[in-house]
C-alpha angles and dihedrals in degrees: 000000000000118000138188137190113255126204091274092050092048087053090048094048092048093052090051092051092047090058090050106039129046116235116250112264112246111261095015125110134194093255126077092243096093121167105263130220088236089056091046093053092046091053091047091060094062111102134174091357108188129194116237119250111276119245137162088273103038133050109226139124125353118281121206117246133199118294093030137094132190119201126209089271093055095253112152119216137176122241120222113243113193091195093059109021117087126213118224093232088061092063110101143171091037108180115251097194136056087244090058087062092050094259107140103157106056116140121262125229090252089050092052090050089057088053092051090050091051093048090054088062097058121103118298124191110233106172144275139296131189101235142021088245090060091067090072089061091061108110119223101348114196126223108278097020108147127203128186112226111211101199092066103015091240130138120227128195128200114241107202093187092060098028093234147101114258121210110237096185136265133279113280111222119213118194131190116252112254124232087252090056091048090049087055094048093047099038091230114116125213097167136047091243091055092047092051093048093047095048090048088062095044127211125097115344128182132199111233100187142359107295136189115204119217095190136025121269117224113208114209097161124060104267136183109204113197107194088200094213090302127116128247115201135184133180100184121110118267127009124345095205125038120185095211105193091322137088122261120191120194122202140169121352140047138293117191118179136166090224127016136338112208144347132195113214141161091029093314125143131217116196123189112201102167141335141081121287124187125184135181091207128007113348103199136004140174110218120192138000114316093018119122146183118200122190113197099160144326130089124281122193120182140160104220101018142344100210128004136185124202139174097008095324123154129222124186122194111196098155147321127086124287119187136166124198098208115019136354132000091203124005151156132215122261097206115118114263095020097089133084090099126148126214122183120188116196099159145326132092124278118193127187122196133174137214106160114096118246094025132089132213125263129195098198124011118193103185106165144029088305135138121238122181122180114196098163144331132084133278120197129185114192103201100357147040123318100217123010123186127186096170144344130061122302125189124182116191101163143342132076132278119196130187114194127195119259140171094259096055117147095037145134127285119200116331096325115105094209109117112236127212128228095264126147092232129015124193102199107179090145091070085079095218118171095256097052096101110105094003117161139179119205122182116189098163146330137099122285125190123182136171093218102014137350091223120015125193119202103175140138090204118117090227112018110217094241120139122185115185098163148334142110117278120196117180112186 
């Protein structure tokens, strides 16, 4: 079906373009040869500029030629020249026939009559009938008679030479492109349906307005979603965006959900470059082997957890700010079989806070046979412990970890009833979590500030596997 852009579509498309592209600045071109202020000033200094007198050697003002006069007001007039001008009455021997003008192939009257007869045989619209069968009921049709058949929207003409009705073709419908179709063409979504369609194809997708999703979107093709300073919301349970074996990159804008923002699964990847992300539960997570969440920038605010890794998932924190209001900034799960996760921290700021009575905050929670490596960045626990490990292998090379006092300290962390202190790092082997076998803590550098202790060891091991090679330790 052929389609066109109507007046509403043009306005819609113009509004979209206006939000994407900056208007050209007046007086500026696309080249580098812009009209400069110096040139403008030089031109403004020119006053009463007069052309030089014209001559055979120099182009200047206008010189008056023969047959013209110019009065004192500048009015130009022609001058009558009896030697050159011709009076109409002097024109003689004017031809009175076409042949006199050299035209020898003009049509005759009989030839024009033949044309008239031929024109009378062209198609003539006669009316409409309901069905093709109704054409057979037409009495004495003439050659070229046309009828519109309603059942199929087709025109039929009577062919007297063949004694039949010839199909001339049906009506071609042309519809206006919808806003949804324009969204698909421009790659800028202003509706949930358009966003789902664009993200199913992958590539670069842009948000064209604030949107609220009513169902999650599964991303199966590598997609870069530019939020374009708009807000994407969602009130359904679970994650609103799922990187299902593909890469999802988020830029510029805001996502605000009651539940969860995005999850990488089945080997998928979620990359946060910039923007603001608010979650009523867990913001981002990597689920399963080969799945990864990378935080390069932006601001993440969640209630239960900012970034989680489960079932051999990977999380990499390179920058940005991640905070939770009532649990962990970054965490894993202590359930047997859900470990084997890897978390690398190269920068950024992680902040844990707490609201729930009886529990304390935690910046990073390593709860299983996971690997956590801190190369740089900052971890803060307001009213709790900075980093708590109950299994796995933790290596700290640089950065700072700070535990601040709070009303719930000492308090519980996770599902263990042991009350934790406000220490910067806690090695909690005695919690007897499934991932405690072979757990180790190695500190090569960094700054550690705790209310109770900088580094606290809670272990039933005869020789806890804790190695400290350097760093600055500041108990308060």
